N, C-alpha and C positions, 0 to 999 in steps of 0.2 A: 504493500500500500504506500501511496505517496505521503510524504511528510508535509503537514500544513504549516504555513509560515505567515506571521504578521510582520510586515516590513515598516519600520519606523525610522525615517531619515529626513533631514531637513532640506535635501537637495533633490529636485525632480530628476536631474540628469543622473545622479547616483542611483536613485530608485529604478530608473529605466535601465541602467547598466546591470543592476542586480537581477532584474527580471530577465534580461537577455542572457546573462551568465547561467541562470538556473533553468532556463527554458529546456524542457525535454529531458530533465534528469530525475524526475520523480519527486520534485519539491514544488508544491503548489502554494503560490502566494495568494492567500485568501483575503487579504486586506492590506492597505497601506495608508500612512498618514505622516505628517510632520509635526503633530501636536501631541505632547505627552498625555494631556487629559483625554483626548480622543483615543489614544493608544490604550489607556486603561479600560475604556468602555468597549473598544473592539476586542480586547483580550477576553473580556467577560462574555461578550455576545458570540464571537466567532470561535472561541475555544481552540486557538491554534496550539500545536505541539511546541512550536518555537516562536519566540518574539526576537527578531533581529533589530536591536535598538541602538541608535546612534547616541553617543555620549553627550553631545552638545546639539540641542535643537533650537530653532528660532523662537519658539514659544515657551521655552523652559528647559530644564535639565533632564536629559535622559537618565542620568545616574540617579537623580532623586525620584524618578518614576519607577525604578526597579521594585521597590518594596510595595508600592501601590498596585503594580501589575501582579505581583506574586499574591497579594491579598485578594485581588479580584479573580485570579485564575491560578491557583497554586500548582496545577499540573503542567502549566506552560513553563518551559525552560527559557530563561532570558539569556541571549547571547549578545554581548556588547559589540558594537561595530564602531571602530574609532579610527580616525585619520591622524590622531596625535600619539606620539610616543611617550607622553607624560605618564610616568609610572604610577602617579597617585590616582589616575583614572582606574587602573586595574585594582588598586587597593580599595577604593570606594565601591567599585562594582562587586568585587569579591565579598566585601563586608555586608553589602546590601542583599546578597543572595543570587547574583548572576552565576550562571553555570560555566562561563568562559568569556573570552574576548578574542575577536578576530580583527585583524588590521584591514583597512580599506585598500591596502596594497597587496592583499592576499590574492593568489591565483584563483581561478574558478574552481579548481580541484580542491584547494585548501578551504575555500568558503563552503563548498558542498560537504566536505568531510567534517568540518566543525559543526555545521547544522545537524548532520546525521548523528554525530556523536552525542550532542546535548539532547537530541530528540530521543535517544535510546536510554537516557537517564544518567549518562556519564558526564563528568566534567571535562571541559576542553581548555584547560589552562596549560600553557607551555611549561616545560620543566623548570625554566628560569623563573617564571611567574610563581609556580608552586613553592620554589625555594624561598623566594622573597616574601611571599604572602603568608608563609607558615611560621616564620621566625619571630620570636619575641611577642607572641600574642597571648595576652593574659586578660583577665576580667577586671572589673572595677576595683577589686581589692588591691590591685597593684598600685593604683594611685594612693590608696590609703596607707600602703606599706612603704611608700617611697621614703628613704631616709631624709632626703631633702625635697620637699614638695615643689612642684613647678611654680614659678613666680607668675604673677598676673601677665607680665610681658611674654614669658615663655609660653603660656597658654595661648596668648593671642597669636604668636608666631606659629605655634603648632596648628591652630585652626586655619590660618592662611595657607600653610604648607599642605595641609590635608585637602584643601580646595584646589590644589594644583599650581599655586603661584610659585614662581622662582624667587630666589633670594632678593633679586633686584626689585621684583614686583612687590614682595612683602615689605621691603624698605620704603617704597613709595606709599603703599597702603597705610603703613603705621607711622610714617613720618620720622623714621630713624635711618641711620646710615647702613649701607650695605655690609660693612665690617661688623657692625653691632648685630645684624641679623645672623651672620655667619657664626658669631660667638653663641648666640641664643640657640641656634640649631644644634651646634655641637654639644652644648650643655643639656638640652632636653633629650637628645638621642641617648646620651649616657644615663640620664636619670630614669628614663622609662625602659631602658634595657633593650634597645633595638639597634640594628647596625646601619640602617639606611632610611631614606625619606619614605620609601614605599611602606616599610614596616611601621614607621611612625604614623603614616596616614591611616593604615589599618587600625592601629591602636587608638587613634583619635576617633575614628568612626565607631569602633566597638565600645568606647567609653563615653559616647554621647557628646563629644565636643563639636561635631559637625553633623 
């Protein structure tokens, strides 16, 4: 039987390209939209096996829609579809319940394989993603047990980092210097016991900071 797919992407040309790539391979696109709110309703009404969901949509965040889609249709696997290499997108997608992420630069064969894999109930994270997303993940008790709690500024930096901002963008957003941001990032990584920004983003999401 064909896999049913809901396509959620903000670019009509990209949607047309996906339709062309998947034509005749046994994956039926049963609906499409560029609106995360509509995506939730379509997931509920169309009951697709897979929702291919862009991370950044013109009418809102695809990442923030993951949980809403899963609540509306728990049996649908959400596969993130991103043109950005920003590692915090993977972190947030994973924390919110996505089954995997596929790049917009993927080949037709890679895209089809990822869709079929999540439709079967398996996860479709790369080995590198799994390594980075599994390290240093603890629950809220970690924050309570920190020998030195995060300062207010470190929490602010962590929130911005988890949203995918670079150090320079964080500096502009918070009105502090680039070097100060670098110091805060180094300190907070050490305090929460993670090795990189991706793991920090996962930690932030799972501890309710974003």
